[in-house]
C-alpha positions in Angstrom: 5.2 -62.1 208.4 4.0 -64.2 205.6 0.4 -65.5 206.0 -0.3 -69.2 205.9 -1.9 -70.2 202.5 -3.6 -73.1 204.3 -5.1 -70.7 206.9 -6.3 -68.3 204.2 -7.9 -71.1 202.3 -9.6 -72.3 205.5 -10.9 -68.8 206.2 -12.3 -68.5 202.7 -13.9 -71.9 202.9 -15.6 -70.9 206.2 -17.1 -67.9 204.5 -18.3 -70.1 201.6 -19.9 -72.6 204.0 -22.1 -69.7 205.3 -23.7 -69.0 201.9 -26.3 -71.9 201.9 -27.7 -70.7 205.3 -27.9 -67.1 204.1 -29.7 -68.2 200.9 -32.2 -70.1 203.1 -32.8 -66.9 205.1 -33.7 -65.1 201.9 -35.9 -68.0 200.8 -37.7 -68.1 204.2 -38.1 -64.3 204.1 -36.2 -64.0 207.4 -36.3 -60.4 208.6 -32.5 -60.4 209.1 -31.6 -62.0 205.8 -30.5 -58.7 204.2 -28.7 -57.5 207.3 -26.9 -60.9 207.5 -26.0 -60.9 203.8 -24.6 -57.3 204.0 -22.5 -58.5 207.0 -21.2 -61.4 205.0 -20.3 -59.2 202.0 -18.5 -56.7 204.3 -16.6 -59.5 206.1 -15.7 -61.2 202.8 -14.4 -57.9 201.4 -12.4 -57.3 204.6 -11.0 -60.8 204.5 -9.9 -60.4 200.9 -8.4 -57.0 201.6 -6.5 -58.3 204.6 -4.8 -60.9 202.4 -4.3 -58.4 199.5 -6.6 -60.1 197.0 -7.6 -57.6 194.3 -10.9 -59.3 194.1 -11.9 -57.4 197.3 -12.8 -54.6 194.8 -15.2 -56.8 193.0 -16.9 -57.7 196.3 -17.0 -53.9 197.1 -18.7 -53.3 193.7 -21.4 -55.9 194.5 -21.8 -54.3 197.9 -22.2 -50.9 196.2 -25.1 -52.3 194.0 -27.0 -53.1 197.2 -26.2 -49.7 198.7 -27.3 -48.0 195.4 -30.8 -49.6 195.7 -31.0 -48.7 199.4 -30.3 -45.0 198.6 -32.9 -44.7 195.9 -36.0 -42.9 196.9 -39.2 -44.9 196.7 -42.7 -43.7 197.5 -43.7 -47.2 198.7 -41.4 -48.6 201.4 -42.6 -52.2 200.7 -41.5 -51.9 197.1 -38.1 -50.4 198.2 -37.5 -53.3 200.6 -38.4 -55.9 198.0 -36.2 -54.2 195.4 -33.2 -54.0 197.8 -33.7 -57.7 198.8 -33.9 -58.7 195.1 -30.7 -56.8 194.4 -29.0 -58.4 197.4 -30.1 -61.9 196.2 -28.7 -61.1 192.7 -25.2 -60.6 194.3 -25.1 -64.0 196.0 -23.9 -66.0 193.0 -21.2 -63.6 191.8 -20.0 -63.0 195.4 -19.6 -66.7 196.2 -18.1 -67.3 192.8 -15.4 -64.7 193.5 -14.5 -66.4 196.8 -14.8 -69.9 195.2 -12.3 -69.0 192.5 -9.7 -67.7 195.1 -10.3 -70.8 197.2 -9.8 -73.1 194.2 -6.5 -71.4 193.3 -5.2 -71.7 196.9 -6.3 -75.4 197.1 -4.6 -76.2 193.9 -1.3 -74.8 195.2 -1.7 -76.7 198.4 -2.6 -80.0 196.7 0.3 -79.6 194.3 2.7 -79.2 197.2 1.1 -82.1 199.0 1.6 -84.4 196.0 5.3 -83.3 195.8 5.8 -83.8 199.5 4.3 -87.3 199.3 6.7 -88.2 196.5 9.7 -86.8 198.4 8.7 -88.6 201.6 8.7 -91.9 199.7 12.2 -91.3 198.5 13.3 -90.1 202.0 11.8 -93.2 203.6 13.6 -95.5 201.2 16.9 -93.6 201.8 16.5 -93.9 205.6 16.1 -90.2 206.3 13.0 -90.5 208.4 14.7 -91.2 211.7 12.8 -89.4 214.4 14.1 -89.7 218.0 11.8 -87.9 220.5 14.5 -88.0 223.1 16.9 -85.9 221.0 14.5 -83.4 219.4 10.9 -82.3 219.2 8.8 -83.3 216.2 8.9 -79.7 214.9 12.7 -79.7 215.1 12.8 -83.0 213.3 10.6 -81.6 210.5 12.7 -78.5 210.2 15.8 -80.5 210.1 14.3 -82.9 207.5 13.2 -79.9 205.3 16.8 -78.5 205.5 18.1 -81.9 204.4 15.7 -81.9 201.5 16.8 -78.3 200.6 20.5 -79.3 200.6 19.9 -82.5 198.6 20.9 -82.0 194.9 17.9 -83.8 193.5 15.2 -82.8 196.0 16.2 -79.1 196.4 14.4 -77.8 193.3 11.1 -79.4 194.3 11.4 -78.2 197.9 12.3 -74.7 196.9 9.4 -74.6 194.5 7.0 -75.8 197.2 8.3 -73.2 199.6 8.0 -70.5 197.0 4.4 -71.6 196.2 2.9 -71.8 199.7 5.6 -70.8 202.2 8.0 -72.7 204.5 5.5 -73.0 207.4 2.8 -74.6 205.2 5.3 -77.0 203.7 6.3 -78.1 207.2 2.6 -78.4 208.1 2.0 -80.7 205.1 5.1 -82.7 206.0 3.7 -83.2 209.4 0.4 -84.4 208.0 1.9 -86.7 205.4 4.9 -88.2 207.2 4.6 -91.9 208.2 7.2 -93.8 210.2 5.6 -97.2 209.6 
């Protein structure tokens, strides 16, 4: 099953929105700051791996930097703790930047498709193709039928096929549902 580009972007955005809180924990010297940051790094790595983003290896590398400091032998435990926390804080910006870059790429795809769908819907509306009858079909059936009409239309097919290739059929239908207006 192809994963939803919109859902992946939302999951990455949710991870990014946690970063300010985690930074505040470091700033306030919260005793769980390091533990929470390591959990964020591991979760982010798993998220990227789940969706086959090669950048999961970069996140793993940043995780390894923290582990490297934790494994060093220090005579003074306070110095070790401060050094490990300093190393963890130094991974915040590169980690969030990796996720931000992926998020931006996904959002660009989604927004490009959204622009195309808005343009197509203007044409479809003027051509009288937006005739939804809730007694004959569900809204989902209507959207799938409309998408099939677009795919079979000589002038619209290239744009629709490009949109589907970019983010997937399910997400194109989702955007259609968000952007369609019967007024």
